[in-house]
N, C-alpha and C positions, 0 to 999 in steps of 0.2 A: 580430301577429295582426290579421285584417281587423277593422275596425269595424263594429258593427251598424248598421241603417238608423236606428234612434233615436239613435245617437251621431252619425251623418253628418248627420242633420237638425238637433240641436243645434248642431254646429260651423258648418254654415251660417246658422244663424239669430244666432249670435253674430258672425259675420263680417259679416253685414248689417246689424246693430245698430251694429257698430264703423263701417262705411261711412257710414251715416246721421249718426252721432254728428260724425264727421270733416267731412261735408259742411256739418251746421249750423253748426259752429264756423267753418269757413272763411266761409261766408256771413255770420256775425254780424261777423267782422274786417273783410270787405269793406264792409259798411255803416258801421261804425264809422269806416274810414278815408276814406271818402268825406265823413263828416259833419265829421270832423277838418280836412278840406280846405277845408270851406266855412265853419268857424268865424270864422276872421279877417275874412271878409266879410260879416259878420252885418248889416251895414248897407244890403246889397243889396236893392232893394225886392222883388224875386220871388226870395226865399230858397228855397222850394220847388222851385222849377224850377231853379234852379242845382244844388241838393242832387242833384236827379233827374239831371241831366246829367253831373255829376262821377261819380255812381255808376254810370252807364253807360260812362264814360271808363275807369274803374278796372276795371269787369268786363272790358270787352274787352281790356284790358291784362295782366290777371292770369288769366282763366280761358279756356282754349283751346275754343271751342264747336265741337264736332263737326259735320261737314257730310256731305252724302252719305247714302247709305242703308246699313244693315247687311246682314250677309250672314248670310241665313236659315238657320240649322244644320240645320233638319228638312227644309228644301225640297233644301238641298244633298245633303243625305244620301240623300234619295229619289232625285235625279239621280244620284249614283253607283252606287246599286243598279241604277237603270234600265240605266245604260251596261253594268254588269257582265252583265246577261241579254242586252243588245243584241250584246255582243263573244260571248258563247257562242252565240248565234243564228248569229252570222257563222262562227265559227272551229270550233265543234263542236256542230251542230245535232241530233246524234243524241242528245245528253244530254236535250234537251227532247222529242225524239221518243219516249223511253222511256216519258213518261207516258201515250201512248196505251194502254196496256195497262190502265191503271185508268179507262179510260173507260166500261165497263159499272158500275164501282163507283158512279162519280161520278153517273151517270143514275139508279141505284138509290135514291141518296139524296135527290137534289135534283129529279129528275123533270124536266119541261119546264120548270119555272119555275127554270132553273140559276142566273140571277142572284141566288137567294137565298143563295147562298154567301157574299157580301159581309156578310150579316148575322150571319154567325159573328164576324166581327170587330169589329161594332160593337153586338153584344147585350149584355146584362148578363151579367158574368162571376162573380158570385157564386157560382153552383154550383160551377164548378171550383175556385174558391179556397177553397171549404169543403173540396171533396174533398182537394184537396192538402194542407190543414189537417189532415184527419183522417188522412191518410198519415203527416204529421209526427208526429202524437201517437203513433200505431200503433208507429212504429219507434222512438221515444223511449220507449215503454212497454217493448219488447223490450230496449232498451238500459239500462233502469233499474239493472241490478245492476253495470254496468261504470263504472270511474271515468276521467276524461279524454277521454269520447267522447259527443259528442251529434251529432243531426242537426238541421241549421239549416233556416230558412225559404228560399225560393228567393231567391236574390240576382239574378235576371237583370235587366239594365238596358234598360228599355224607355222610354228617355227621350223623354218628349213625344209618343209615338205614340198613335194612335187604335185600336191592334189588338194590345194585350198578350196575345196568345193562345197562341203558340207556346212559352210559358214554363211551359206545363202538359204539355209532353213526357212527363216522368218518370210522372205519375200516369195518363197515356193509355196510356203503354206498358205499365204495370202492370195496367191495366185490360183491355188486350188480350189479356195473360197469362191472367188470371184467367176472362175471359168467352168468347173465342173458341175453344171447346174442339176445333174441326176445323182449327186453324192448322198448317200443315206444319213439320216438324222445322226446315227452314232459317228460316223466318219467326218459330218460337219461339228459335231460337240468336240471330239478328239482335236480337230485341226484348230477350233477356236480357243481351246484350253492350252495347246501349244505356241499358239500366236501371242495369247494373252502372256504367259511366262517370258517369252522371248521379248516383246514389247516392254514389259517390266523391266528386263535387265539392262535394256537401252536407255532407259529414261533416266537423265540427269536432273535431279530434284535438288534444289538448294533449300534445304529443310527450314532454316532461318527465315525465309521470305515466305515460305508457304505456312509456316507455323504449326506444324504437326507435332505432337508429342513423341517422344522416341518409340514408347511402347506401341504406338498405333501407325508406326511409319511403314512395316512391312504390308499390312492390310491395305494401306492407303495407296500404296504403289501398285499393288494387286488391282484394287478396285478402278484407279485410275487408267490404267492400261486397258482394262475391259472397256471404259468410256472412250478412250481413243480409237479403239477398234470400231466401236458402234459409230462414232462421229466419221470415221474414215468410209466406212460401209453405205452412210446416208448421205455422203457428200459428192459433189459433181467429179472431185479429185479421183474417186473410186472408177469412174467409166475410163477415163483417161488412162489410169494406171492399167486396167484391165486390158486396154487395147494396146498400150506400150509392152506389156507384160508378154502379149500373145507373139508381138513381132520381134521382141529380144529373145524369147525362148526359142522361136522358129530358127532365128539366126544361129543361136547357140548350138542348134541340133544339125546344122549343116555339115554334110559329110559323114555325120555318124548314123542317121536314119533318115529316111523319107520325111524331110522337115515340111509340115503344113500345119494349119490350126487345129485339125483333128488329131494330129500326132503329138501336139503339145498336151492335149488333155490326155491321151495314152501315157505320156511320158509323166504326167503329174499323177495318174492313176497307180503308176508304179512306185514313184519315188515317195511319195506322200505315205503310203503304207508300210513302206519299209522304215520311214522316220518314226511311224507309230509303233511299229514292232520293236524297234529299240528302245522307245520311251517305255513301254509297256515292261520290257524286260531289265529296265534300268541300265542301259548301255548305250546311251545317247552321246555318241562321239562321232567325230567327222570320219574318222578311217574304219569305223564299224560299217558304215555304208558302202564301202569298196568290198569289204568282206562279203556283205550281203549279197552284192552282185556278182561276185565270184561264186557264191554258193548256188545260185540261180543258174549260171552258166554251166556249172558242174552238173546240175538236174536236169538242165536240156540236153546235155550230151549223154547222160544215163539216168533216164527217169526212175529207174527201180533201184538206184544206188542208195545204199545203206549208209547212215550218217558216220559210222565207223569206218568207212572206205573214204571218205573225204579227205584229200590232200590238203592240208592247211599250211600254206606257206608263209614266209615272211614278207611283207610289203615292201616294194622298191622304194628307197629312198636315196637321195644324193649322199654319196660318202662325204665325210670329214676332209676337207682340202684347204691349205693355204694357199696363198697367192703364187702364181707360177715363179720358178726361178729362172732367171736369164743371165747369160754368161756372154760376153764380149771380149776379144782380144784381138789386137793388131797382128796382121798375117807375118809370116817369118820372112824377113829380108836376108835371103839366102846368100847374097853377095857380101853381106856386112856382118853376120855372125854366124857361130857354129849351131848347128842342130841341138847339140847338147845344151847350150848356153840359152836358147830360145825356149827349149823344153823345160828348163828349170823355172825360168821367169814366168811363163805360161802357167805351170801346176802351182808356183808359189801364189800368184795372183788369183788362181780357181779356189785355192783353199782358204783364202783371205775372205774372197767374196762369199763363198759357202758358209762360212763360219757366221758372217754378218747376216745371212740369210736365215740362218737357223736361229739366230738371237731375235730377230725380227718376228718368226715365226711363232717361237715359244712366247713372245710378250702377247702375240694377239690370242693365243690358244689361253694363256692363263689370264687375260682379260674377258675371255668367254668363259672363264671359270671351267674349263674342260680338264678332267683329272686322267692322270695315266693309269694304265691297266695294273693293278696291283694283285688282285686274285681272280680265281674263276667265278663267274657269276651264277648265282643258285636262284632258281625260278620258283622254287616250291611253293613260296609263301603266296604265290599269285593265286593257288588253289584255295586260299583262305579268303581271297577278295570274291572269287567266283561263288564260294559257299555263301558269303554274306550279302553280297549285291545282287546275284542272279537268282539265287535258290532261297534267300531269306533265311537262312539259319541265324539263330542268336549267336551272341559271343561265347556262350556257355557250351552251346553244341559243338562250336569249333575247337575249343580248347579240350572238350572231352576226346573229339576225335584225334588231335594232336597227341595228347596224352596216351591214347591207346596205340597209335602209329609208334611212337617213341619207345613204349614200354615192349613192344613186339619185335622192335628192330634193335634197341640198345639195352633193354632189361631193366629200364626205369623211366618214370615220368619225365615230361620235359619242365622247363621252368618259364613256360609261356603264361602271361596272364593277360586281362582285358588292356591295360595300359599297352603291353606290348603288341596287341592286335592292333590297337588304335594307331601305335606309332608306325607300324609296317604299311597300314592301309595310308597314311598320310604320305609316306614316302613315294606311294605308287603315283601320285600326282605328277611328279617329274615325268613320268613315262605317258602321261597322258591317257591312263586308265581311268575308269569310270568309278570314282571313288564317292 
């Protein structure tokens, strides 16, 4: 069974505490070893300086001090995502061009001040969180009489991103179904298919209690998710959810666009088709939504723009940063000591505290499994993913292209096979690419 967020947080805290205790014990032993080395020479006039020097020698000998800079996982992830769309722009520009159809919807929502779309990703998300929580309670109320089945909170992982917004796709799709009365049959079918898939992902089923054979579980989960949606749409919970959804989304849009019930519908008419566009092209990821709105803003600024002229930038993310370094030291008592003596003490204390700061900072980075930069990152393999995922190429087609490029460039075929391709695709998961 998957661990809850609370359990994962507790495990991380225990691991961090264990790491700190280990570091503290190693440091204590280090200091004691240095003092033991100095003890036989206690007659040395400047014992304090001798111990300090021996401590430095032992530390250099026992502790491997990391050098260089660390690989910022957020920036690296954003760069991989940028390369993904750069290859789409190069290989299949028609995918981006499909978004032009939504330009009237985009203009209707954001008007002339199209840059406001960015505020969606940086504004307060409490309204949508509350709405998702209400949906969770409504569905669990419908499931109250059943044993072994619960509806969980959203488990979307938006590690260190400033725009954890697309994780509300489920609740927005349900609002689209409830509020947009004149949606076409095709739009409704797509919305229902998306809702059923997302409901299924969040259903926690105790298979031992439910008693479903392993080979039938996937279909059972899908069928049951569809049944949950039918129950929800036929219940009184649905009316209240639609009313609350209108109010919450209206509040969410305050300061971004003229927020009224009609604007909520216009907003859903824009966002839901973008999510469907991503699903159709098999690129349904949270960060893709932001790129889609950026492309629409570019089309608004220049309606006749060619896809090849689009500037595809890297998304903004918070840079990797450890906790702040703070240093305090008593002021100079000019009447009691010379400036040189005071400066010597201050610089000595500063170096000691800075060393301790880096020790703790490195321990946090290692706990987060952040790697140091060892080589230049090569993004060429992202092209294979676009070929496979977006264009639907077979593995054999991709390998033939790789061999052809290698022979043209190096005079020989590559050593890539299907297992190498699959391994590369699996590695892309850590950069949140659609694999």
